[in-house]
matplotlib code that plots the C-alpha trace (Angstrom):
import matplotlib.pyplot as plt

x = [-47.0, -44.9, -47.9, -49.1, -45.7, -45.7, -49.2, -48.1, -44.9, -46.9, -49.3, -46.6, -44.0, -45.5, -48.2, -45.8, -43.4, -46.2, -47.2, -43.6, -43.1, -46.1, -45.0, -41.5, -43.0, -45.1, -42.0, -40.0, -42.7, -42.8, -39.0, -39.0, -41.5, -39.7, -36.4, -37.9, -39.5, -36.2, -34.3, -36.9, -36.9, -33.1, -33.3, -36.0, -34.4, -31.2, -33.0, -34.4, -31.0, -29.7, -32.6, -31.8, -28.2, -29.2, -31.6, -29.1, -26.5, -28.9, -29.9, -26.2, -26.0, -27.4, -24.1, -22.5, -24.3, -24.4, -20.7, -19.1, -21.0, -22.0, -18.7, -16.8, -16.2, -15.1, -18.3, -20.5, -18.9, -19.5, -23.1, -24.0, -22.7, -24.6, -27.8, -27.6, -26.9, -29.6, -27.0, -23.7, -20.3, -18.5, -16.6, -19.9, -21.5, -18.6, -19.0, -22.7, -22.0, -19.5, -22.1, -24.6, -22.1, -21.4, -25.1, -26.0, -23.1, -24.9, -28.2, -26.5, -24.5, -27.3, -30.1, -32.5, -32.2, -34.7, -33.5, -31.9, -33.0, -31.0, -32.7, -31.2, -33.4, -34.1, -33.1, -35.5, -33.6, -33.3, -30.4, -31.6, -29.6, -31.0, -30.9, -28.6, -29.8, -33.5, -35.7, -38.5, -41.0, -39.8, -39.4, -41.7, -42.2, -44.8, -45.8, -42.3, -42.2, -45.5, -44.1, -40.9, -42.7, -45.8, -46.8, -46.6, -43.2, -41.9, -41.9, -38.5, -39.8, -42.9, -44.1, -45.7, -46.2, -44.0, -44.1, -40.9, -41.9, -45.3, -45.0, -44.7, -47.8, -47.9, -46.6, -43.5, -43.8, -40.9, -40.0, -38.7, -36.2, -35.2, -32.7, -32.3, -28.9, -28.5, -26.0, -23.4, -23.8, -27.5, -28.8, -31.1, -32.4, -30.0, -31.1, -32.8, -31.5, -34.0, -33.3, -36.1, -35.8, -37.5, -40.0, -39.8, -36.0, -35.9, -38.6, -36.5, -33.5, -35.7, -37.0, -33.5, -34.1, -37.3, -37.2, -40.6, -43.7, -45.4, -43.0, -42.5, -40.6, -42.4, -40.6, -42.5, -41.8, -42.5, -45.8, -47.1, -46.8, -45.7, -42.7, -41.5, -42.6, -40.7, -44.0, -47.6, -49.4, -53.0, -55.6, -53.4, -55.0, -53.1, -54.4, -53.2, -49.8, -49.6, -50.5, -47.8, -45.2, -46.0, -46.2, -46.3, -44.8, -41.5, -43.4, -47.1, -49.6, -51.9, -54.4, -54.3, -57.2, -57.5, -54.0, -52.2, -48.9, -46.2, -44.8, -41.3, -40.6, -37.4, -36.7, -34.0, -34.4, -31.7, -33.6, -37.0, -37.8, -39.6, -39.2, -41.8, -41.1, -44.2, -44.0, -46.8, -47.0, -47.4, -43.8, -42.7, -45.3, -44.3, -40.8, -42.1, -44.7, -42.2, -40.6, -44.0, -44.7, -41.4, -42.0, -45.4, -43.7, -41.1, -43.9, -45.6, -42.3, -41.5, -44.8, -44.3, -40.7, -41.8, -44.1, -41.3, -38.8, -41.3, -41.7, -37.9, -37.3, -40.1, -38.4, -35.0, -36.6, -38.4, -35.2, -33.2, -35.9, -35.8, -32.0, -32.0, -34.7, -32.8, -29.6, -31.4, -32.9, -29.6, -27.8, -30.4, -30.1, -26.3, -24.8, -22.6, -22.6, -23.7, -22.0, -24.8, -23.8, -20.4, -22.2, -24.5, -21.7, -19.6, -22.4, -22.8, -19.1, -18.8, -21.6, -19.9, -16.6, -18.1, -19.8, -16.5, -14.7, -17.2, -16.8, -13.0, -13.2, -15.5, -13.2, -10.2, -12.1, -12.9, -9.2, -8.2, -10.7, -9.5, -5.9, -6.8, -8.6, -5.6, -3.3, -5.7, -5.8, -2.0, -1.8, -4.3, -2.3, 0.9, -0.7, -1.9, 1.6, 3.0, 0.6, 1.9, -0.6, -0.7, -0.2, 3.2, 4.2, 2.8, 4.6, 7.8, 7.6, 7.0, 10.1, 12.2, 10.8, 12.0, 15.3, 16.0, 15.1, 17.3, 20.2, 19.7, 19.2, 16.0, 13.4, 15.0, 13.9, 14.1, 11.4, 9.2, 9.8, 8.9, 5.7, 4.6, 5.5, 3.5, 0.5, 0.7, 1.0, -1.9, -4.0, -3.1, -3.6, -6.7, -9.8, -12.8, -14.0, -11.7, -13.4, -12.3, -12.9, -10.8, -9.9, -8.3, -6.5, -5.0, -3.9, -2.0, -0.6, 0.9, 2.7, 4.0, 5.3, 7.1, 8.9, 9.9, 11.2, 13.3, 14.7, 15.5, 15.8, 13.9, 14.5, 10.7, 7.7, 4.1, 1.1, -2.5, -5.4, -8.7, -12.3, -14.8, -17.5, -15.3, -13.6, -16.3, -16.3, -15.3, -12.1, -10.1, -7.7, -4.1, -4.9, -3.0, 0.3, 1.1, 0.3, 2.6, 5.3, 5.0, 5.4, 8.5, 10.2, 9.4, 9.2, 11.0, 14.0, 15.0, 14.5, 16.5, 19.5, 19.3, 19.4, 16.0, 13.4, 10.5, 6.9, 3.9, 0.4, -2.7, -5.9, -9.4, -12.4, -16.2, -18.0, -21.5, -22.2, -18.5, -15.2, -12.1, -8.7, -5.5, -1.9, 0.4, 4.2, 6.8, 9.0, 10.5, 7.2, 6.4, 7.3, 4.5, 4.8, 4.9, 2.0, -0.2, 0.7, -0.2, -3.5, -4.5, -3.6, -5.5, -8.5, -8.7, -8.1, -4.9, -1.3, 2.1, 5.7, 6.6, 4.1, 2.6, 1.1, -0.5, -2.1, -3.2, -4.8, -6.7, -8.0, -9.2, -11.0, -12.8, -13.7, -15.2, -17.0, -17.3, -15.6, -16.6, -14.3, -10.5, -7.2, -6.7, -3.1, -1.7, 2.0, 4.5, 8.2, 10.3, 7.1, 5.5, 2.6, -1.0, -3.1, -6.8, -9.3, -13.1, -15.0, -18.7, -20.4, -23.0, -21.0, -21.4]
y = [-30.0, -26.8, -24.8, -27.4, -27.5, -23.7, -23.8, -26.4, -24.6, -21.4, -23.0, -24.7, -21.8, -18.4, -18.6, -19.8, -17.0, -14.4, -15.8, -15.9, -12.4, -11.2, -12.9, -11.4, -8.0, -8.4, -9.6, -6.7, -4.3, -5.8, -5.7, -2.1, -1.1, -3.0, -1.4, 2.1, 1.4, 0.1, 3.1, 5.5, 3.7, 3.9, 7.6, 8.4, 6.3, 8.1, 11.4, 10.2, 9.2, 12.7, 14.2, 12.0, 13.0, 16.6, 16.3, 14.2, 16.9, 19.5, 17.5, 16.9, 20.5, 19.1, 17.4, 20.9, 21.4, 17.8, 17.0, 20.5, 22.0, 19.5, 17.5, 20.8, 21.2, 24.8, 25.8, 23.9, 25.6, 29.0, 28.1, 26.8, 30.0, 32.2, 30.1, 30.4, 34.1, 36.8, 39.6, 39.4, 41.0, 42.4, 39.1, 37.1, 39.5, 38.9, 35.1, 35.4, 37.1, 34.3, 31.7, 33.5, 33.7, 30.0, 29.0, 31.4, 30.6, 27.7, 29.7, 32.7, 30.6, 28.1, 29.7, 26.8, 27.3, 29.6, 29.5, 27.2, 26.7, 25.2, 24.4, 22.9, 21.1, 22.8, 26.2, 29.1, 30.3, 29.4, 30.0, 31.4, 31.8, 35.3, 36.8, 34.5, 33.8, 34.7, 34.1, 31.6, 34.3, 36.4, 33.5, 34.0, 30.4, 29.3, 26.3, 24.8, 25.5, 23.6, 20.6, 20.7, 20.9, 19.0, 15.6, 13.9, 13.0, 15.8, 14.8, 14.5, 16.0, 18.2, 20.7, 23.8, 27.5, 30.0, 33.8, 35.1, 38.8, 40.4, 42.6, 39.7, 39.6, 35.8, 32.8, 31.0, 27.3, 25.4, 21.8, 21.5, 18.7, 18.1, 15.9, 15.2, 15.1, 12.6, 12.4, 9.7, 8.6, 7.9, 8.5, 11.3, 14.0, 16.9, 19.2, 19.7, 21.1, 22.2, 23.3, 25.0, 24.4, 26.7, 24.7, 26.9, 26.8, 23.0, 22.6, 24.7, 22.4, 19.3, 20.8, 20.5, 16.7, 16.8, 17.3, 19.1, 20.4, 17.0, 15.4, 15.9, 14.6, 14.3, 13.9, 12.7, 11.5, 8.0, 9.2, 10.0, 13.7, 15.4, 17.7, 18.9, 18.7, 19.8, 20.9, 20.1, 17.8, 18.8, 16.3, 14.0, 12.4, 13.6, 10.8, 8.3, 10.0, 9.8, 6.1, 5.5, 7.3, 5.1, 1.7, 1.9, -0.4, 0.5, 1.0, 1.5, 3.4, 6.2, 8.4, 12.2, 14.0, 12.4, 11.2, 8.1, 8.4, 5.9, 6.4, 5.2, 5.0, 5.0, 5.1, 6.5, 4.5, 6.5, 9.8, 8.2, 9.9, 8.5, 9.8, 9.5, 10.3, 10.8, 10.8, 10.4, 7.1, 8.9, 9.9, 6.3, 5.5, 8.7, 7.3, 3.9, 5.0, 5.7, 2.3, 0.6, 2.1, 0.9, -2.6, -2.7, -1.8, -4.5, -7.0, -6.1, -6.2, -9.6, -11.0, -9.8, -10.9, -14.3, -14.7, -13.8, -16.1, -19.0, -18.7, -18.6, -21.5, -23.5, -23.0, -24.0, -27.1, -28.0, -27.6, -29.7, -32.4, -32.4, -32.7, -35.6, -37.4, -36.8, -38.1, -41.2, -41.8, -41.3, -43.7, -46.3, -46.1, -45.7, -46.8, -43.7, -40.6, -37.5, -34.2, -32.7, -35.1, -33.4, -30.1, -31.6, -33.7, -30.6, -28.9, -31.9, -32.4, -28.8, -29.5, -32.7, -30.9, -28.1, -30.6, -32.6, -29.3, -28.5, -31.9, -31.6, -28.2, -29.6, -32.6, -30.2, -28.1, -31.2, -32.2, -28.7, -28.5, -31.9, -30.7, -27.6, -29.7, -31.9, -28.8, -27.4, -30.6, -30.7, -27.1, -27.9, -31.0, -28.9, -26.2, -28.8, -30.2, -26.8, -26.2, -26.7, -28.6, -27.7, -31.4, -31.0, -28.6, -30.8, -33.9, -31.9, -30.7, -34.2, -35.4, -32.7, -33.7, -37.3, -36.3, -34.0, -36.8, -39.2, -36.7, -35.9, -39.6, -38.9, -36.2, -32.7, -29.1, -28.7, -31.4, -29.3, -26.2, -28.2, -29.5, -26.0, -24.6, -27.4, -26.6, -22.9, -23.7, -26.1, -23.5, -20.7, -22.8, -24.6, -23.8, -22.2, -18.8, -16.1, -15.9, -18.6, -19.3, -17.3, -20.6, -21.9, -18.5, -18.6, -22.2, -21.2, -18.1, -20.3, -22.4, -19.2, -18.0, -21.4, -20.9, -17.4, -18.6, -21.2, -18.5, -15.9, -18.0, -17.4, -13.7, -13.1, -14.9, -15.0, -15.1, -15.8, -14.6, -15.4, -15.6, -18.3, -17.8, -16.0, -18.8, -19.3, -15.7, -15.3, -13.4, -13.0, -15.9, -15.2, -11.7, -12.3, -13.4, -10.0, -8.3, -10.7, -10.3, -6.5, -6.7, -8.9, -7.0, -3.4, -3.8, -6.7, -7.1, -3.5, -4.1, -7.3, -5.3, -3.5, -7.0, -6.6, -9.4, -9.1, -10.1, -10.4, -10.8, -11.9, -10.9, -11.8, -10.3, -10.7, -7.4, -8.6, -8.3, -7.9, -9.5, -7.4, -8.8, -7.1, -7.7, -6.1, -5.9, -4.2, -3.2, 0.1, 1.7, 4.3, 8.0, 10.5, 11.9, 8.5, 7.2, 10.1, 9.4, 5.7, 6.5, 8.8, 6.3, 3.5, 5.7, 6.6, 3.0, 3.9, 2.4, 4.0, 3.1, 0.2, -1.8, -3.3, -6.2, -3.7, -1.7, -4.8, -6.4, -3.1, -3.0, -6.7, -6.1, -3.0, -4.8, -7.7, -5.9, -2.3, 1.1, 1.2, -1.7, -1.7, -1.4, 1.0, 1.5, 2.9, 3.3, 5.1, 5.2, 2.7, 1.3, -0.7, -0.9, -2.1, -3.0, -3.4, -5.0, -5.3, -7.9, -8.5, -11.7, -13.5, -13.5, -16.9]
z = [-63.5, -63.1, -62.2, -59.7, -58.1, -57.7, -56.1, -53.7, -52.8, -52.5, -50.1, -48.0, -48.0, -48.5, -45.9, -43.1, -44.1, -43.8, -40.4, -39.2, -40.5, -38.6, -35.4, -35.9, -36.3, -33.1, -31.2, -32.6, -31.5, -28.0, -27.9, -29.0, -26.4, -23.7, -24.8, -24.8, -21.5, -20.0, -21.4, -20.0, -16.6, -16.4, -17.3, -14.8, -12.0, -12.7, -12.4, -9.0, -7.9, -8.8, -6.9, -3.9, -4.0, -4.1, -1.2, 0.8, 0.3, 1.5, 4.6, 5.1, 6.3, 9.6, 10.2, 10.4, 13.7, 14.9, 14.5, 14.7, 17.6, 20.2, 20.2, 20.6, 24.4, 24.2, 22.3, 24.7, 27.7, 26.2, 25.3, 28.8, 30.3, 27.8, 28.2, 32.0, 32.3, 32.0, 31.3, 29.5, 29.9, 27.0, 26.5, 26.7, 24.2, 21.8, 22.4, 21.7, 18.3, 17.6, 18.3, 16.1, 13.2, 13.7, 13.5, 10.6, 8.3, 6.5, 6.2, 4.6, 2.2, 1.1, -0.8, -0.1, 3.7, 5.4, 9.0, 11.7, 15.3, 18.1, 21.4, 24.6, 27.0, 30.3, 29.1, 28.3, 25.2, 21.6, 19.2, 15.9, 12.7, 12.3, 15.8, 17.9, 21.4, 21.9, 24.9, 24.3, 25.1, 22.2, 19.7, 16.7, 15.7, 18.3, 16.3, 16.5, 20.3, 20.7, 18.8, 21.0, 24.3, 23.4, 24.8, 21.4, 19.8, 17.7, 14.0, 12.3, 9.0, 8.5, 5.9, 7.3, 6.8, 8.5, 9.0, 10.6, 10.7, 11.3, 8.3, 5.9, 3.6, 3.2, 4.9, 3.6, 2.8, 4.5, 5.3, 8.9, 9.5, 13.1, 14.8, 18.5, 20.2, 23.0, 25.8, 25.5, 29.2, 29.7, 26.2, 27.4, 25.0, 25.2, 22.5, 19.1, 15.8, 13.2, 9.7, 7.7, 3.9, 1.5, -0.5, -3.6, -3.8, -3.4, -6.0, -8.4, -7.8, -8.5, -11.7, -13.2, -13.4, -15.5, -19.3, -19.9, -18.2, -18.5, -16.0, -12.3, -9.3, -5.9, -2.6, 0.4, 3.9, 5.3, 6.8, 3.3, 3.5, 0.2, 0.9, -2.4, -6.1, -9.2, -10.6, -10.1, -12.6, -13.2, -12.2, -10.2, -7.1, -4.1, -1.9, -4.4, -4.4, -0.6, -0.6, -3.2, -1.1, 1.9, 0.4, -3.4, -5.9, -7.6, -10.9, -11.5, -13.6, -12.4, -14.1, -14.0, -15.7, -19.2, -19.3, -18.0, -16.3, -15.3, -11.9, -10.7, -7.0, -5.0, -1.3, 0.9, 4.1, 5.9, 5.5, 5.5, 2.1, -0.9, -4.5, -7.3, -10.9, -13.0, -16.8, -19.4, -21.1, -24.4, -24.2, -24.5, -27.3, -29.2, -29.6, -30.7, -33.3, -36.2, -35.6, -35.6, -39.0, -40.2, -38.9, -40.7, -44.0, -43.4, -42.8, -46.1, -48.0, -46.4, -47.6, -51.2, -51.2, -49.9, -52.9, -55.3, -53.6, -53.5, -57.3, -57.8, -55.5, -57.2, -60.6, -59.2, -57.5, -60.7, -62.7, -60.3, -60.3, -64.1, -64.1, -61.6, -63.7, -66.9, -65.3, -64.0, -67.4, -69.2, -66.9, -67.3, -71.0, -71.5, -68.1, -68.2, -66.1, -67.9, -67.7, -65.5, -62.7, -62.3, -61.7, -59.2, -57.7, -57.1, -55.2, -53.0, -52.7, -51.4, -48.9, -47.6, -47.4, -45.3, -43.0, -42.5, -41.9, -39.1, -37.6, -37.7, -36.0, -33.3, -32.7, -32.3, -29.9, -27.8, -27.8, -26.8, -23.9, -22.7, -22.8, -20.9, -18.3, -17.8, -17.4, -14.9, -12.9, -12.9, -11.7, -8.9, -7.9, -7.9, -5.8, -3.3, -3.1, -2.4, 0.5, 4.0, 6.2, 9.8, 10.6, 9.0, 11.7, 14.4, 13.1, 12.7, 16.3, 17.5, 15.5, 17.1, 20.5, 20.2, 18.6, 21.6, 24.0, 22.1, 22.2, 25.9, 26.7, 28.4, 29.2, 29.6, 29.9, 26.1, 25.7, 28.1, 26.0, 22.8, 24.4, 25.4, 21.9, 20.3, 22.4, 21.5, 17.8, 17.9, 19.8, 17.4, 14.2, 15.3, 13.2, 14.7, 16.0, 17.1, 20.6, 23.1, 26.8, 29.3, 30.9, 27.7, 27.2, 30.7, 30.1, 26.9, 28.7, 31.4, 28.7, 27.2, 30.6, 31.1, 27.8, 28.8, 32.1, 30.3, 28.1, 30.7, 33.9, 37.1, 37.3, 37.5, 39.0, 37.8, 40.1, 38.8, 41.0, 39.5, 40.9, 40.2, 37.7, 35.2, 33.3, 30.7, 29.5, 25.8, 24.9, 21.7, 21.0, 22.1, 23.5, 26.8, 25.2, 23.7, 27.1, 29.0, 26.4, 26.7, 30.5, 30.1, 27.3, 28.3, 32.0, 33.7, 31.4, 32.0, 35.7, 35.6, 34.5, 37.8, 39.5, 41.1, 41.2, 38.8, 39.2, 36.9, 38.4, 36.4, 38.1, 37.1, 38.8, 38.4, 37.9, 37.4, 33.7, 32.9, 33.8, 34.6, 33.5, 34.8, 33.8, 36.4, 36.6, 38.8, 35.9, 35.1, 34.3, 31.7, 31.7, 32.0, 28.5, 26.8, 29.0, 27.9, 24.2, 24.7, 26.3, 23.5, 20.8, 22.7, 23.2, 19.5, 18.4, 16.6, 16.5, 17.1, 17.3, 19.6, 21.8, 18.6, 20.5, 22.9, 20.1, 18.1, 21.2, 21.9, 18.3, 18.5, 21.8, 20.4, 17.2, 19.0, 21.9, 20.8, 21.4, 25.2, 25.7, 25.2, 27.1, 30.0, 31.0, 34.3, 35.1, 37.2, 36.6, 38.6, 40.1, 37.3, 34.9, 35.1, 32.1, 32.5, 30.1, 30.6, 28.6, 28.6, 29.7, 27.6, 24.4, 22.7]

ax = plt.figure().add_subplot(projection="3d")
ax.plot(x, y, z, "-o")
ax.set_aspect("equal")
plt.show()
């Protein structure tokens, strides 16, 4: 019987253990390969990111010319004079040397740069990093001139061969990156800046990010042209690489010679560049092979251990069955519990105690979660109770309104002021977009003016002159109120001390695609120095001391409609101030 029990246990337990162990080994192998693949992918993508950062930093040298030269008015004046003259005075020669130094500084300090060109449209001269101003007829790079003056659009990035001097034995491989500069008025092409990068030097920098000769990083342009390569991989299909650079998947496999490579792809949409990291698949498998051998040994050991454990468990099961049968037989014969039962009972007693302990812990966890939920709900209710609903403000204003009417025994100016203030509060606290109709903004501005007249008396008057067809244009909510307040506080109040009548005029004019809004007053005006300071701050979109409402309104207008829009201010001392704001039509 014992032998039959072992055979049965062996058939039912050992074989499933071996199957499970085999599946576990397969899963571990797959997990290991995926883990190695994931680690390798992170490592290679990090290398691509570092390469992209390096390339972006090199291309960033273009900003030295784009943002340091063209926006500099003094340099542009000197350049136009030098470009227009055929001969130069001593001062102009010195200016020419200064310009050459300015252009050549990045080239001399960056080993990966070959040269830099700057060309202005409609001039017959080119600024070179090596020679300064050179007539087009004497310029050595004829291929570049043909691309600039050709009928087709000049490519932003291109790889080509370049020979700067006739005595050079071989051409120099460079990648030319060009950017056009456009005028801010009519967006016309004003000039071109070209930087020539040495391919060999850039390749050396890319080689820092590969571990061995079997790996490489390729850098290409959106057209599919290969620009740089850390090192060439023998047997790789260049046409396939070009296709991958244009529209390849982020991860794919390619064949080079007799070897298979895995290729990772990353794009830089801003520069239009694509990066490929090629690494042999054998690199990932080489790391996994020792682990595969270890897993195979574990599988064999598990199978052997399963056979041994099955024999041990069979013996224990047979012994337990024999004890249970013996206890049953003894109880049937004597009606008493044998000593073996206490031993078996203790084992089951420990089992039941453990189960009850788990249930008790689960019950306590449920109670704790319930208590936490109750506390959370109480906290939420308390937070809701502490919130002030806008309706509370409206109801409070209405209560004050009726209390004032009751105290005054009828409708009085204070009631009018409360009505105006309630309308302004309702308008400012109402939900919705920040852009409202100009008609609604003028209506609220009139209520604000009525409140100010009640405060200060009729020492000033307000005139509104508006044209038809402008009232539906969208403007920032409550943007007129700070401007009117500015006119009263900084203009008319000071003039009222001189006992002179004040006047504010709101003017709205239709300018076709735009609407002009003016706020004018005949206050004390602004001094010349302070006016210049305010204009600079408003033009730059900054804030300063005083006139906080003026600065904030200017920022809001520029944020909604763009930098071309904003506040223009005009003023003369003792005559008054005019604030003009243009807003576009068609904003929904």
